[in-house]
C-alpha positions in Angstrom: 27.4 -13.1 5.1 29.7 -11.6 2.5 29.0 -10.8 -1.2 31.1 -12.9 -3.7 33.6 -11.1 -5.8 31.9 -12.2 -8.9 31.3 -8.9 -10.8 27.6 -8.3 -11.9 26.6 -7.8 -15.4 27.4 -4.2 -16.5 24.4 -2.0 -15.8 23.2 0.8 -17.9 24.2 4.1 -16.0 21.2 5.8 -14.5 20.7 8.7 -12.3 17.1 7.7 -11.2 17.2 6.6 -7.6 14.5 4.1 -8.1 16.3 2.4 -10.9 19.5 2.2 -8.6 17.3 0.9 -5.7 16.1 -1.8 -8.2 19.8 -2.8 -8.9 20.7 -2.9 -5.2 17.6 -4.9 -4.3 18.5 -7.4 -7.0 22.0 -7.7 -5.8 20.9 -8.1 -2.2 18.5 -10.8 -3.0 20.9 -12.7 -5.3 23.5 -12.8 -2.6 20.9 -13.9 0.0 21.6 -11.1 2.3 19.2 -10.3 5.2 18.7 -8.3 8.3 21.9 -7.7 10.1 24.1 -8.6 7.1 26.6 -5.9 6.0 26.7 -4.4 2.6 30.2 -4.0 1.0 31.8 -0.5 0.6 30.3 2.0 -1.9 33.3 1.4 -4.3 32.7 -2.3 -4.4 28.8 -1.7 -5.0 29.7 0.6 -7.8 32.0 -1.9 -9.4 29.5 -4.9 -9.0 26.5 -2.6 -10.4 28.5 -1.0 -13.0 27.4 2.5 -12.1 29.2 5.5 -10.6 30.1 5.7 -6.9 28.1 8.9 -6.3 25.0 7.2 -7.8 25.4 4.4 -5.3 26.0 6.9 -2.5 22.8 8.7 -3.2 20.8 5.5 -3.4 22.2 4.5 -0.1 21.4 7.8 1.5 17.8 7.3 0.5 17.6 3.7 1.8 19.0 5.1 5.0 16.4 7.8 5.1 13.7 5.1 4.7 14.9 2.9 7.4 16.2 0.1 5.0 19.8 0.3 6.2 22.0 1.9 8.8 25.4 3.5 8.3 27.8 3.8 11.1 31.3 5.2 10.9 33.6 2.3 11.4 30.7 -0.2 11.6 29.8 -0.3 7.8 26.5 -0.4 6.2 24.0 -2.9 7.5 20.6 -4.1 6.4 17.8 -3.4 9.0 14.6 -4.0 7.0 13.6 -7.0 4.8 14.7 -6.8 1.1 13.0 -9.6 -0.7 10.6 -10.3 -3.6 8.2 -12.6 -1.7 6.8 -13.3 -5.0 8.0 -14.5 -8.4 5.9 -11.9 -10.1 6.6 -9.0 -7.7 9.1 -6.4 -8.8 12.0 -6.3 -6.4 11.4 -3.0 -5.0 7.6 -3.2 -4.4 8.0 -4.7 -0.9 10.6 -2.1 0.0 8.3 0.6 -1.4 5.2 -0.7 0.5 7.2 -0.9 3.8 8.8 2.5 3.3 5.5 4.1 2.6 3.9 2.5 5.6 6.7 3.8 7.8 6.4 7.2 6.3 2.6 7.4 6.8 2.9 6.1 10.3 5.3 9.0 11.2 3.3 11.6 9.3 0.0 10.7 10.9 0.3 12.2 14.3 2.1 15.2 12.9 -0.7 15.9 10.5 -3.4 15.4 13.0 -1.7 17.6 15.6 -1.2 20.3 12.9 -4.9 20.2 12.1 -5.8 20.3 15.7 -3.6 23.3 16.6 -4.5 25.2 13.4 -8.2 24.8 14.2 -7.5 26.3 17.5 -5.2 29.2 16.9 -5.5 30.1 13.2 -6.3 33.8 12.7 -8.7 35.0 10.2 -6.2 35.5 7.5 -4.8 32.0 8.0 -8.4 30.5 7.7 -8.9 32.4 4.6 -5.7 31.0 3.1 -6.6 27.5 3.9 -10.1 27.9 2.2 -8.4 29.4 -0.8 -5.9 26.7 -1.1 -8.8 24.2 -0.8 -10.7 25.9 -3.6 -7.6 25.8 -5.8 -7.1 22.1 -5.1 -10.7 21.3 -5.8 -10.5 23.2 -9.1 -7.4 21.4 -10.2 -8.7 17.9 -9.1 -12.1 18.4 -10.8 -10.3 19.4 -14.1 -8.5 16.0 -14.0 -5.1 17.7 -13.7 -2.2 16.8 -11.5 -3.6 17.7 -8.0 -0.4 17.0 -6.1 1.2 20.4 -6.1 -2.1 22.0 -5.0 -2.5 19.3 -2.3 1.0 20.3 -0.9 0.1 23.9 -0.9 -3.2 23.1 0.9 -1.3 21.2 3.7 1.3 23.8 3.9 -1.3 26.4 4.6 -2.5 24.4 7.6 1.0 23.8 8.9 1.6 27.6 8.6 -1.6 28.3 10.6 -0.2 26.4 13.5 2.3 29.3 14.1 5.0 26.5 14.5 7.4 26.2 11.6 8.7 22.8 12.7 5.5 21.1 11.5 6.1 22.2 7.9 9.9 21.5 8.2 9.5 18.0 9.7 6.7 16.8 7.6 8.4 18.1 4.4 11.6 16.2 5.3 9.6 13.1 5.8 7.8 13.4 2.4 11.2 14.3 0.8 12.9 11.2 2.0 10.2 9.0 0.4 9.4 10.9 -2.7 13.0 11.5 -3.7 13.2 7.7 -4.2 9.6 7.0 -5.4 8.2 9.8 -7.7 5.0 7.7 -7.8 4.4 5.0 -5.2 3.8 1.7 -7.1 3.7 3.7 -10.3 0.5 5.3 -9.1 0.9 9.1 -9.4 -2.6 9.5 -8.2 -2.4 7.5 -5.0 -4.8 9.1 -2.5 -6.8 10.8 -5.2 -10.0 9.3 -3.6 -9.4 11.5 -0.5 -9.3 14.8 -2.3 -13.0 15.6 -2.0 -12.7 15.2 1.8 -10.4 18.1 1.8 -13.3 20.5 1.2 -15.0 19.6 4.6 -11.6 19.6 6.3 -11.0 23.1 5.2 -14.5 24.1 6.2 -14.2 22.5 9.7 -10.9 24.3 10.3 -12.2 27.6 9.2 -15.1 27.2 11.5 -13.1 26.2 14.4 -14.6 22.8 14.8 -11.7 20.9 16.2 -13.4 17.6 16.7 -14.7 17.4 13.1 -11.5 18.6 11.5 -9.4 15.9 13.5 -11.9 13.2 12.5 -11.7 14.2 8.8 -7.9 14.4 8.6 -7.7 11.0 10.4 -10.0 9.6 7.8 -8.0 10.9 5.1 -4.8 9.5 6.3 -6.4 6.1 7.0 -7.8 6.0 3.5 -4.4 6.8 1.9 -2.7 4.0 4.0 -5.5 1.6 3.1 -5.2 2.4 -0.6 -1.4 1.7 -0.4 -2.1 -1.6 1.3 -4.6 -2.7 -1.2 -2.2 -1.8 -4.2 0.6 -3.8 -2.6 -1.7 -6.8 -1.9 -2.7 -6.5 -5.6 0.7 -6.5 -6.9 1.6 -9.6 -4.7 -1.5 -11.4 -6.1 -0.5 -10.5 -9.7 
């Protein structure tokens, strides 16, 4: 299926990837494109959407990172994940956002669990103290009602460092960046996952005590709760 040559209404130039994703999703839906269909070249998308080519290129790069499209030299850009509203009341990017978050969490889960498992086994005393310190900092920020996300990243980074394998931090960071570069706050919920923060205290304590089974059970529960929270929010938006 091919896009028509009818120009889209001029769009206000924006540098926010999420706004561009909204424009792209609207165009894909309007043209009835589906999985396996090819998008036009960047220059044509830029013309249709009324935005700069570099802005389109960045949005496509994010979509590729999230598994929405594939780009092959000589083969063009093809859609490989569903892009649709599924509801007259649903913002165009919400389903994409939900699917992308689900994929990100599915890849993150085994990495985070294994990082906790290894850290609990091999962390030295200094690494265990650092994990406890980061946990206390996280609790302080969370209990003060402030933005706990930077402290949460530092806490998990301390666990990754404690494994002695720098690839854990590198790979997990790349997974997070692919998602959060496009979605600053999933579903416009900057505090998604806040309910799991209190569980980070027993997680840190289990790692510090070398209790591998308990630490793995807690991180598994944390990840499951975040996934479930995202599912419930997406369902609520569908129902709205």
